[in-house]
N, C-alpha and C positions, 0 to 999 in steps of 0.2 A: 551409558554411568554405569548404568546396575550390571552390565557383563563387567566391568572393571572389578565395583563394589562387591558383586556375590562371585568371581571367580571364573565368572564365564557365564553360558548361556543359563545356567541354572546353578544354586549353589553346589561346592564344591563338593560337598557333603553327599549327593543324590548320584553323584556321576556311576557307579556300579551302578544302580538301581535302573539308570536309565538305559546304560549301556546293555542290560539284559533283554529287554524286552526288545531293543531295537537290535539285535545281532540276527544276522538271516534266517529267516523260518525254514525249518525243514519239512513244513506242508506245499513250499512252494509258494505262497500269499506274500503279497508283498508286504513290509512292516508300514504302520500308517501313524500318522502324527496329526491332532488337533489343535489348532492355537483360538481360542473363544476371547473377541477382541484384541484383534492381531492391529488395529492403527495402520500403520504404517508398514508392516509387511515386515520388517527387518529382523524380529525374531525367527518366523517362520524361514525369511530366506537364507539366515546365518543356519538355522539347522539342516536346509536342505543342502549345503555347500559341504557340510558336516557328514551328512546321513545320505549320500547321492540314491542307496538302493531302496528307500523311504519314499513314500508318498504323505506331501503335509498339505494340511488345509489351512488357511486361515478365514476366520470369520469373523465379521463385524454389522455394523449399520452401512454403513458407508465402506467403497471401495477405495485402496491406497492408490496415494497418488505416486507412481513408480515413474523413477527417472530414468530405467534402463530395461532392459531385457531380464524377464527370471529366469532362474533354473526349470530345467524342464520338468522335475517331479514334485512339482508347486500348484495348488489352484487356488484359488479367491471366491468367498462366497458373500454373497449381503444377505443377513440375514439377525433376526434378535433371540439371543440366547433365553430371554422373558419367557420366549413361546416352546419351550423343550428342544431338544434334542434329538427327536423322531425321525428326521430325514436321514440319521447315521444309523448303518444297524446297531443291534446289540452287540455287546463282544466285537468292536470292528477295529480300536483304536489301539495303540501300543502304550502312547503318551498322550493326554493331555492338559495343555499350558494353560492356566488363568494369569495376567499378569494387569495388576491395575483396571479393575473392571467394576467392582465392588458398588462402585455410588450408581453404575447404571444397571442395577441387578434389581428387584424387585422382591425375591426370595432365596435369598445365597445359599441356604439350607437345602433349598430344592434343589440348586443347580446342583450342587454337589453329589446329591442321590442318581440325580442324571449321568452326570459325567462318571461313575462309578457302573452306570448302567451299558455305556458305550465301551466302559476298556476292558480287554482282553485280558484273560488270568495271566496274572503276573504284570499288569502294564502298571503306567505311573502316572498319579496323577502332581504337576507341579503350579504353585499358585504362590505368588509374589502382590504384593499392596502395600500401600505406603496409609498411615494414620493422619495424612492432612495436617498435623500439627506441628510447630514450630518448636523448638528446644534450647535451654540456653546451654553455656558452658559446661553446667554439671548434669545436662542429662534431662531434666526437669522445663515442664512446658509453661512458656512465656502465657503471663495470663494479663500483662498490662495491655490493655485497648484502647486508653488515653491518650492522645498527644501532649507530652510533656511530662508523662507519669513515668515513675522510675522504671526502668526495665523495658518502655516502650518500645516496640519494632514494627516498624511500617509492613516487612514481611508477614507478621504474627499477626495485624490488623486484616491484611489483603487475605489471607488465608482462613482465616477465624470467621470472617462473613463471608464469603464464599462458601465454605463449608455449611455454614447456618444455611445459607441458599439452598445447596445442597438437601440436604436434610431436609427441609420443609418440601422440597420436591416429591424425595427420597425418602423416604424416614429411617427405611433398612440399610443407608448408607455404610455405614460403621460394622455391619456385620460382618466383614470380614474377620473382624478381630475374637469372633467365634469359633473359627475354620477348625482347629484343631481338638475344642471340646466335640462338636457335633462330629467330626473324625471318628472320636473315639465311642459316640454314643450311638451311629448309623446300624449296628445289626442288633436286633433282640437277643442274639443267644452269643453278644460280645460284637465285639470289631471286624467287619469282613475284611480289614487292612490287613496284609502282612504285615506292615511296620511303616512308619511314619514316625516324623520327625520337626522342627521349625528350630527358625533363626532369625536373631533380629538382628537386622546391620544398620549401625549407626552412621550417617556420612555429613560430615561438615556444609554448610553451603560456600564452600569455597576452601583455600588450602591457609587457612586464616589461625588455625591452634600452634602451640609453640611447637608440638612436634612435628606439623607439616612445613610451619616456616622455617624450621633446621633441615630439612629434609638435604639440601644444597651440600651440608657440612656432615651428612649422615656418614660418609666414607671415612671420615676423618673422626668424630665424636663416638662412633657407632652405634648409637643409641638414638637412632633417627625412626622415622615411621618409614615404610615400601612407596617404592614408586608407585604400587597401585593403588595406595592408598590417595597418596597424591593426587592419580589423575584421576580419580573417584569425584577426590572434591574437585574437581578444575572444574570437572563434565558437569557436575550437579550443580554448580554455579552459573555456566553458561546455561543450563535446563532451565534453571528460576528467573535466568535475567529478563525473560522475557514473558512468565508465569501470568502476569498482570491482563495481556492482551488474550491470554484463554480464559481466564477466569471472568473478562469484562462480561460477555453474556449473559452467565448467571448473576453476576451483581448487579447489572441494571434490569435485569428482570425479577430482582427479588427488590424492586424497590428505590433502589440507590440512584441517584440523580447522576445524568455523565459528568458535569464538573467534579463531583465528589469522587467518583470514581475513576476519573481520568487523573485526580492529584494522588490519589492515593499509590497511581500506578507510578507516575514521576518518582513518587517518593520512595517507593520502594526498589524502582531501578536506580534511582543514587544510592540509594543505602549500600547496594549491593555491585554497584560499581566501585563505590570509596573503600569497600573489603576488598575488593579485586586489584584494589591500587597498592594495597598494605601487603599482596601475596607474595609465593616464592616466585621462582622462575616456572616458563611453563615444561610439563613432561617430559617434550622430547631432548631436554636437556639435562637432565639429572645422570647423576654418576652410576653405572651398574655394569655390566658386565661383560671378556671372561669378567662376570661384574660380581663385585665386592658384596661378599655375602651378609658383612654386616647389615645392609641395610634391606635385609627383609624383615629384622626385628619388628613385632608389633611395639606401638607406644602404650603406654600403660596412665598417665596422668593428663586430665583436660584443663587446659587453661588459656584463657582469649578473651574477645570483645563479645559482649554478649548483644550487639547490634547485629552480629553475623549469626541466624542461629542455626542447628541442626535438624536434619532431616530424618526420619526414622524408616529404615523401611524392614520386612519381614519375609523369610521365605518360608517354603513350606514342601517337602515332599512326601508323598503316603505312594505303597506300592500295592496296588492289590496279591489278595492268595492266591493258591489253590496252581501256581504256575512250575512246574519243574525249573529250577534254576539252572544256570549255564555259566560254564566259569570260561566259554571262549567267545571274542567278541573279535571278528573280521570281518573285512569289505569286500565283497565283492561286488561290480555295477550289476544292476538290473536294468540300466540305462539300454534303449534298443542303441545297436550299435552303430545304425546309421545315423542316430545324434552325433556319436562324437570319431565315429573314423568315418574315411573315406577310400576310394582305391584313387591313384595318379602314377600315371606312367606306370603300369605295373606292380606295383608296391600301394600297400597299405598306410597312409599316414593319419595325423587328427584330423579332425574335420572343424576344430574350433580355435585355431591360429594358423593364419596363414605365412605368418613369419616365421614359424618353425615346419619346415618340411620334409625332415628326415624319418625314415619310417618307422612304423610302430606295431609291428607285424613280428610274427614268431622267429625268422630268420634276421630282424634288426636284436632283437631281446638279445638270441644266441652269440651275434656279435658282439651285443653288451657285456654278455657275460662276460666274452675272453680279455673285453678290457677290464672289466672289473679284477680277474685275476691279474691282468698285466700292471694295473695301478696299485694291489698289492705288494707283489714282489718289486714295484720301483720306491713305494714309499715307504714299506716294512710294514704294513697291515692294512688296517680298515682307515688308518691317517695318518698322516707325518708323524715318525715317533718323536718329535720333538714337543707334540700336542698329549702325548698319554696321561701324564700326571693331571693337565686341566681335566681331560675326560673324565678320567676315576675317579675325581673329586666331587665333579658336578654328577655322574649315575650312581656316586654311593647310597645306599640305602636311606631313603630321608625321614628325619627322625617325626614327622606330622603325620605318617603313615602315609600319605598320598605315594603313589606308583612315579617312579621317574620318567619321562617323557623324551623321545626323540621324535625330529621331524626332517623328513628327508623330501627334500625341494627336487623334483626332477627326476625321479625314483627311477626311470627305465625298465629293466627287466627286474627291480628289485633284488637283485644280490647284495646289497650295500643292507638296505633294512633286514632282509633276512639275517644274516651274518652278526649282523649288531643285535637281533630279537633272541637269535641263540647263545648270545659271548654276555648279555647283561638281560636276562629271562624277568628280571624283577622290575622292567622297563617296557611301557608300551611305545613299538614303535611304529612311525605313522610313516608312508611314503605317500608323497602326491606328485601328479602327470598328467598330461594332457591325455591320456590313455591310459588302461588298465595293461597290468602286464600280463605275459603268458606265463604260468606256471606250470611247470612239471609234475610238482607234485603242491601239495598244501603246505601254504607259508606257517610257520610256528604261531600258535595261541595268541602271543602278544604283539603280532603283527597284522596292519590292518594297512588298506590301502586306497586311495580314493581320487576323483580325477576333476581337476580343477588347475584353471590357469594361475600360475602365482601371479604374473601381470596385474589382476584384479584384487591383489592383494589378501590378506589371512585374518578379514574381517571373521572367518569360521572358527579360527585358534581363539584360545584364552587369550588374553594378555599376561606375559610371565609365567607361560603354560610350562614350554618346555627347558628342559636343560640341555638340550643338544639340538641344532640346527646345523643339518651337511647339505651343502650346493655344491653338484657337482657337473660340468660339464654342460653347463644349462644355458651361457652367454649368448648365443646365438639366437636363443628364443625368447630372450629378455628386453624390453622396449627400455626400461629405465635402472640399468642395473644400483645403482646409487641408492633409488627409493628401494631397491629390496632389500639392501642392508640394514635400513632403517627399521624396516618392516620386520625382518629377521630378528633384531635388536630388541624390539616391542613384543618378542613373544617369546625370549629367553628370561628364565628365571635368574632371579642375581647369582651369581657364578656359574652362570650358564656358558657354553662353548658355541660360537660359531666356526664351521670347517668349512674351507671351500677350495676346489681342485678345477683348473682347466687348464685347457692347450691353446697355444697360441695359431695352430693350424697352417705353419709354416714349414717347410719340409731343407732342413740343416745337411751341407756336408758333414767328411768328417774333422774337419776341421771348426765347426758347429758356427759354420757362414749361414746366411741364407741361399739356396738356388739361385740362379739368374735367372730371370725370365725368356731364357732362351727358348728359339723356335725348333720345331723337328729339324736334325741333320747338324746345328750350330753345335757348339762344344759346351758341355755343361748340363745339355738339357737330360731330362728327365718327366716321365711321362706322369710320372705318381707325382710329381711338383705342377704340372701341367692340371691335372684333377684338383690337386686342391687347393691352387692358386683362382683355379676360373670358378669352381662352385666359393671359396672363401669372396671372391667379389658378388656373385650371385646372392649370397646371405648378405653380405653390406647394403646390396642396390635395396634388397626388403628390409633392415634392421639395421640402421647406421651404427647403433652401438650394440654391434653382436662382437665387439673385441674390448670394452669396456671392463671387463674382467681386471685389465693389467693396471684401474687406476685401484683397485680394491683398496693396496695398502696405504696409499694416500689419503682415502676418504674415509677410512676406519680411523685415522688418526684425526682428520677434519672433523669428527664427528659433531663432537662439543664444541662451544661456544666458550666454554671457562674450561678448555682442554680435553684431550681427549676419553669418551666415558669409560672405554674399556680398560680391566682391571691387567691387561699385559696384551700384548699382539705381536705376531713374527710372520714370514715368509721363507718358502725356501723352494728352489728352485731345482727341477731333477729332469735328466735328460737319459733318454731313451732312444737305444739305437734303435734302428729298423731291422732287427736280426742280429744274431750274434759274430758280425763281421771285424769290428773291430780287435786288432792287436790285443789290448787287456784280454777280450772276452775269449779268444783261440789260444792263448799260451798252457803253460801246466797250472798254473796256481788261480783258476777261474774263480770270480765270485759265485758262487752258483745261483746266487739270487737277483744279480744281474744278469747273467746267464739266462735266466729262465724269462726274466721283464722284456729281455731282447727278444727271444723267440715267440713269445703271445704277442709282442709288441707286431712282429716281422707278420701273425695270424691273422690279429685284429685288424691292419691295413690292407691283408690279400683280399678281406669282404668290404674293404672303404667304397669301392666303386657301384657297386650295388645300392650303397646308404645315400649318396650321393646322386646318383641317377636322377629321380625324380626331381629337383632343384634345378640339374643342371639341364636338362628338356624342357621344363618350365619356366628358363630364362633366356629360351629362344635357339638353344644349340640343335641341331638336326641329330635325330634318333642316331641314327648312324654313325654320324660323327662320334656324339659318346657313347655308343658300343664299342666305337673301335679304341 
């Protein structure tokens, strides 16, 4: 919920400040992030995926209950922040994050000072907390505490009583509200922080407001709330659906009887469930991108039911001074290579996804460079020409000052990201793949590369954070391509564009008919066809969804229950000869672009045997047969 409400893992305004200290360090030391009061560990895990070159530490009173293995660059520690941070070296952390911990901190002002001491020069302190007050539709605190009283809310009774119990145990539980003032007053000779700021975020406890209730028709009316606001409200409602169980121990410890507390909880859950019954549709069904840009406008008036209160959340960002600023943010993985790469039958492949067994070494990336140039020639550019107007609209300089953002899923050698970063220098281009690319020269400053598996989702990226998502020739490694399309939709901003390209791994003759499955010596036999067909069968044995790409157009149209949520969609089939052998490419009036594409396709396929060797051998074919 907070990711959606804040626009990411921290407030969007803090993004430049966070990227500066988390740029790869010149002294060779690893970047470091500390999360105080990490709870379930979700924030640490998402940050570890987003910044895999960084060491992340989550600290809390108890260990998180992890349902799956965590990234290698994370550790969790059990400790009490009230006892100080002496276990960490001075100036050892680039980012310190504190979220919703003030109710357990005896001296919050002292904690801020301790955090400053462990931050490196240029480091960033990120804080988030909730004031535990319930608000009415006018963003005024609900004061009624007696059943039957005008404006009474069971949610408010539950929160107010629990908060009073917390205050009786920890008188400084509200100290968070003084953060901004204490930061300014920290130094004897002026604030030691280079910059600081705060932002208050209001989140309805459910999409009950007029603006969010009408969000489904926002595309037509042009004045609705954004999909992000709707999602935040729905998630806030889900968060508070069972808040009673969370607060029950403190309510009972404060002297309230079991029967009374259990009744409060039942009434509060019923109250919130009623709010849910009049809510709009789930967020996955909302109209969006190539999403309608009008749905991004912010709503202004608030008018709705007083029974469904607001929650207010504040976020702060503070940057420590004395660090030279850097305008470069690029990623180079510092994870040990043996953790993400392994040798398989003479080639280097990824070590994290056994379904994708194509190489990830310099030789393969060289072949992918050739494939990239071939596709540029065949498609008429970095994407099909028909998509150019939509891409240009999505990558126009943003009025809100945020940089444009591009995500390339399965980036391979990184060529597409690098070309896009050069063409759109105002955009941040991110390339994601199972293994890092091999660069002959440094990439542009606005490009970064991350090691991750798209099968695990995109929780490391902000909702509605990318203008373009590009996925090229990745289907053979994706277990659920339809789900991938949905996740790509969720990270696209309104007006964003999804670009996909893939090959069907079938060899065709001059009549554009598939080659027959002929044996050696039989009419129509082709060694290339044998290699491709045998490899495709081996790939399908490992991943039955390896050819799911060809359902893309239908899945895009079927994505929403109330009609296709995309503003427009289209597809184009491109035929590329394996060499300039066709009559059209050998005459006097040859299309130069088609001729170049055919030559590059021939060069690309010349090395395809080496690419497919690991999976052919791993599938039980003798090495001597494969090498022949």
